[in-house]
C-alpha positions as CSV (number, residue, x, y, z in Angstrom):
1,X,11.3,5.9,-11.6
2,X,8.2,3.7,-11.5
3,X,7.5,1.4,-14.5
4,X,4.1,2.7,-15.2
5,X,3.4,6.5,-15.0
6,X,1.6,7.7,-11.8
7,X,0.5,11.2,-11.4
8,X,0.7,10.9,-7.5
9,X,4.4,9.6,-7.4
10,X,5.8,12.6,-5.7
11,X,3.0,12.8,-3.2
12,X,3.3,9.1,-2.5
13,X,7.1,9.4,-2.1
14,X,6.5,11.8,0.9
15,X,5.1,8.8,3.0
16,X,7.2,6.0,1.4
17,X,9.6,4.4,3.9
18,X,11.0,2.0,1.3
19,X,14.8,1.9,1.7
20,X,15.4,-0.6,-1.2
21,X,18.0,1.7,-3.2
22,X,16.9,0.4,-6.8
23,X,13.3,-0.2,-6.3
24,X,11.4,0.9,-9.6
25,X,8.0,0.9,-7.8
26,X,8.8,3.6,-5.3
27,X,5.9,6.0,-5.1
28,X,3.8,3.8,-7.3
29,X,1.6,2.2,-4.6
30,X,-0.6,0.1,-6.8
31,X,2.3,-1.6,-8.5
32,X,4.3,-2.0,-5.1
33,X,1.2,-3.4,-3.3
34,X,0.4,-5.9,-6.2
35,X,4.0,-6.9,-6.4
36,X,4.5,-7.7,-2.8
37,X,1.1,-9.3,-2.4
38,X,1.9,-11.7,-5.3
39,X,4.9,-12.9,-3.2
40,X,2.8,-13.2,0.0
41,X,4.5,-10.0,1.4
42,X,3.4,-6.5,2.2
43,X,5.0,-3.2,1.2
44,X,7.6,-1.5,3.5
45,X,5.0,1.1,4.6
46,X,3.2,-1.6,6.6
47,X,6.2,-1.8,8.9
48,X,8.1,0.4,11.2
49,X,11.3,2.0,9.6
50,X,13.5,-0.2,11.8
51,X,11.7,-3.4,10.6
52,X,11.4,-2.2,7.1
53,X,15.4,-1.8,6.8
54,X,15.6,-5.7,7.5
55,X,14.0,-6.2,4.0
56,X,11.9,-8.9,5.8
57,X,8.4,-8.0,4.4
58,X,7.0,-11.5,4.8
59,X,3.5,-12.0,5.8
60,X,4.7,-14.0,8.8
61,X,6.7,-11.0,10.0
62,X,3.8,-8.6,9.4
63,X,1.3,-11.0,11.2
64,X,3.8,-11.4,14.2
65,X,3.9,-7.5,14.7
66,X,0.2,-7.3,14.0
67,X,-0.6,-9.8,16.7
68,X,1.6,-7.8,19.1
69,X,-0.7,-4.8,18.5
70,X,1.3,-2.9,15.8
71,X,-1.0,-1.0,13.3
72,X,0.7,0.7,10.5
73,X,-0.3,4.4,10.1
74,X,-0.1,6.8,7.3
75,X,-1.7,10.2,7.0
76,X,-5.3,10.4,6.0
77,X,-6.2,10.4,2.3
78,X,-7.4,13.4,0.5
79,X,-10.2,13.0,-2.0
80,X,-9.4,16.1,-3.9
81,X,-7.8,15.7,-7.3
82,X,-8.3,11.9,-7.5
83,X,-6.6,10.7,-10.7
84,X,-5.3,7.2,-11.4
85,X,-4.4,5.9,-14.7
86,X,-4.5,2.4,-13.3
87,X,-7.9,2.6,-11.6
88,X,-9.7,0.2,-14.0
89,X,-6.8,-2.3,-14.1
90,X,-6.6,-2.1,-10.2
91,X,-10.2,-2.9,-9.8
92,X,-9.7,-6.0,-11.6
93,X,-7.3,-7.4,-9.0
94,X,-8.9,-5.7,-6.0
95,X,-10.6,-7.9,-3.4
96,X,-12.7,-5.1,-1.9
97,X,-16.4,-5.6,-2.4
98,X,-17.2,-2.0,-1.7
99,X,-17.8,-0.7,-5.3
100,X,-19.1,2.6,-3.9
101,X,-15.9,3.6,-2.1
102,X,-14.4,6.7,-3.5
103,X,-11.0,5.1,-3.2
104,X,-12.0,1.7,-4.9
105,X,-9.1,1.0,-7.5
106,X,-7.0,3.9,-6.2
107,X,-4.5,1.8,-4.0
108,X,-2.5,4.7,-2.6
109,X,-5.5,6.5,-1.4
110,X,-7.2,3.3,-0.2
111,X,-4.0,2.4,2.0
112,X,-3.8,5.9,3.3
113,X,-7.5,5.8,4.1
114,X,-7.4,2.4,6.1
115,X,-4.0,3.1,7.7
116,X,-5.1,6.4,9.0
117,X,-8.0,4.5,10.8
118,X,-5.5,1.6,11.7
119,X,-7.4,-0.9,9.7
120,X,-6.2,-3.1,6.8
121,X,-7.3,-2.7,3.1
122,X,-9.2,-5.8,1.8
123,X,-6.3,-7.1,-0.3
124,X,-4.2,-7.4,2.9
125,X,-7.2,-8.6,5.1
126,X,-7.8,-11.7,2.9
127,X,-4.2,-12.7,3.7
128,X,-4.6,-12.1,7.5
């Protein structure tokens, strides 16, 4: 189970393709994203299932796929019932400047919103 309680874990797990068997961050997108970005990697959901299973989540691997035209896609985000216990903490490390965004600080919804439009969230864009 994730290290920090997340009320959206079950919903997030529905679209999580991470195949790492003992990952404690599965379904806890904000912790997963922050952990990978701090290592100059991106989470598994930014790759195809085949590439994800190689466990090469390096920025170099992602950029090579991105330059070839691959755009990660998740289903669109739902605004209903937004609740995030880490929203304030997430905003402290978020590189997005759009403070008016309804998803600002809610990493799982931000990722879904961007990926459903085949764009990258600001936290990944700054690395690209």
